[in-house]
Short mmCIF file of the C-alpha atoms (twelve columns), coordinates in Angstrom:
data_MODEL
# 
_entry.id   MODEL 
# 
loop_
_atom_site.group_PDB 
_atom_site.id 
_atom_site.type_symbol 
_atom_site.label_atom_id 
_atom_site.label_alt_id 
_atom_site.label_comp_id 
_atom_site.label_asym_id 
_atom_site.label_seq_id 
_atom_site.Cartn_x 
_atom_site.Cartn_y 
_atom_site.Cartn_z 
_atom_site.pdbx_PDB_model_num 
ATOM 1  C CA . MET A 1  -58.489 24.806 -58.909 1 
ATOM 2  C CA . ALA A 2  -54.433 25.445 -59.439 1 
ATOM 3  C CA . PRO A 3  -52.265 24.160 -62.746 1 
ATOM 4  C CA . PRO A 4  -49.900 21.210 -62.133 1 
ATOM 5  C CA . GLY A 5  -47.111 23.026 -62.121 1 
ATOM 6  C CA . TYR A 6  -48.281 25.257 -59.619 1 
ATOM 7  C CA . LEU A 7  -49.888 21.887 -57.340 1 
ATOM 8  C CA . LEU A 8  -46.728 20.123 -57.610 1 
ATOM 9  C CA . PHE A 9  -44.802 22.870 -56.537 1 
ATOM 10 C CA . LEU A 10 -47.053 23.666 -52.903 1 
ATOM 11 C CA . LEU A 11 -46.053 19.539 -53.109 1 
ATOM 12 C CA . LEU A 12 -41.815 20.282 -52.989 1 
ATOM 13 C CA . LEU A 13 -42.312 23.601 -51.230 1 
ATOM 14 C CA . PRO A 14 -41.828 21.656 -47.370 1 
ATOM 15 C CA . VAL A 15 -38.503 19.636 -48.538 1 
ATOM 16 C CA . ALA A 16 -37.656 22.907 -50.246 1 
ATOM 17 C CA . ALA A 17 -37.688 24.484 -46.798 1 
ATOM 18 C CA . SER A 18 -36.598 21.599 -44.889 1 
ATOM 19 C CA . GLN A 19 -33.017 22.049 -46.560 1 
ATOM 20 C CA . THR A 20 -32.996 25.588 -45.589 1 
ATOM 21 C CA . SER A 21 -30.514 26.541 -42.987 1 
ATOM 22 C CA . ALA A 22 -31.644 28.588 -40.788 1 
ATOM 23 C CA . GLY A 23 -28.919 31.225 -40.403 1 
ATOM 24 C CA . SER A 24 -29.049 33.722 -38.267 1 
ATOM 25 C CA . CYS A 25 -32.905 33.832 -36.767 1 
ATOM 26 C CA . SER A 26 -32.262 33.461 -33.176 1 
ATOM 27 C CA . GLY A 27 -34.707 30.450 -32.142 1 
ATOM 28 C CA . CYS A 28 -35.552 28.949 -34.898 1 
ATOM 29 C CA . GLY A 29 -35.415 26.105 -34.937 1 
ATOM 30 C CA . THR A 30 -37.735 21.969 -34.878 1 
ATOM 31 C CA . LEU A 31 -41.144 21.887 -33.419 1 
ATOM 32 C CA . THR A 32 -41.257 19.916 -30.340 1 
ATOM 33 C CA . LEU A 33 -43.276 16.914 -30.895 1 
ATOM 34 C CA . PRO A 34 -46.778 18.368 -29.125 1 
ATOM 35 C CA . LEU A 35 -46.950 21.477 -30.405 1 
ATOM 36 C CA . LEU A 36 -46.381 19.522 -33.925 1 
ATOM 37 C CA . ALA A 37 -49.229 17.649 -32.767 1 
ATOM 38 C CA . GLY A 38 -51.318 20.967 -30.743 1 
ATOM 39 C CA . LEU A 39 -50.653 22.424 -34.769 1 
ATOM 40 C CA . VAL A 40 -52.277 19.398 -37.171 1 
ATOM 41 C CA . ALA A 41 -54.764 19.326 -35.269 1 
ATOM 42 C CA . ALA A 42 -56.215 22.273 -35.283 1 
ATOM 43 C CA . ASP A 43 -55.274 22.538 -39.121 1 
ATOM 44 C CA . ALA A 44 -57.791 19.359 -39.072 1 
ATOM 45 C CA . VAL A 45 -60.364 21.071 -36.722 1 
ATOM 46 C CA . MET A 46 -60.367 24.362 -39.410 1 
ATOM 47 C CA . SER A 47 -60.290 21.980 -42.870 1 
ATOM 48 C CA . LEU A 48 -63.294 20.606 -41.477 1 
ATOM 49 C CA . LEU A 49 -64.586 23.270 -40.441 1 
ATOM 50 C CA . ILE A 50 -64.614 25.205 -43.586 1 
ATOM 51 C CA . VAL A 51 -65.973 22.275 -44.775 1 
ATOM 52 C CA . GLY A 52 -69.068 21.735 -42.374 1 
ATOM 53 C CA . VAL A 53 -69.735 25.561 -43.279 1 
ATOM 54 C CA . VAL A 54 -68.882 25.088 -46.914 1 
ATOM 55 C CA . PHE A 55 -71.895 22.780 -46.994 1 
ATOM 56 C CA . VAL A 56 -74.199 24.171 -45.408 1 
ATOM 57 C CA . CYS A 57 -74.419 26.958 -47.219 1 
ATOM 58 C CA . LEU A 58 -74.958 25.390 -50.299 1 
ATOM 59 C CA . ARG A 59 -77.055 22.222 -49.609 1 
ATOM 60 C CA . PRO A 60 -80.538 22.761 -51.500 1 
ATOM 61 C CA . HIS A 61 -83.116 25.000 -48.923 1 
ATOM 62 C CA . GLY A 62 -86.116 23.196 -49.368 1 
ATOM 63 C CA . ARG A 63 -88.105 21.781 -52.870 1 
ATOM 64 C CA . PRO A 64 -88.899 23.840 -55.237 1 
ATOM 65 C CA . ALA A 65 -91.352 25.240 -56.660 1 
ATOM 66 C CA . GLN A 66 -94.320 23.156 -58.527 1 
ATOM 67 C CA . ASP A 67 -94.445 24.975 -62.001 1 
ATOM 68 C CA . GLY A 68 -95.918 22.359 -64.563 1 
ATOM 69 C CA . ARG A 69 -93.362 22.776 -66.597 1 
ATOM 70 C CA . VAL A 70 -91.558 19.738 -68.028 1 
ATOM 71 C CA . TYR A 71 -87.631 19.871 -68.074 1 
ATOM 72 C CA . ILE A 72 -85.736 17.835 -69.857 1 
ATOM 73 C CA . ASN A 73 -82.212 18.613 -68.982 1 
ATOM 74 C CA . MET A 74 -82.700 19.255 -65.285 1 
ATOM 75 C CA . PRO A 75 -82.576 15.827 -63.505 1 
ATOM 76 C CA . GLY A 76 -85.241 16.804 -60.336 1 
ATOM 77 C CA . ARG A 77 -87.521 19.112 -62.462 1 
ATOM 78 C CA . GLY A 78 -88.721 16.664 -65.252 1 
# 
């Protein structure tokens, strides 16, 4: 996880970006509502897809083999 200073920077970055002028950029401007909604929806779908892949890859693939030992500091093994 990022340090708190970087987190605050990342939270304030969109505010700073919205305050800047377009300058000499031709065709730059505000996004239309359908395009913005589409981008937000695509971001949500990709985030859920990434979370799903990480969840599937990190879940245990079965019970570990019982070897007859007692593991005191390992929950589920003792």
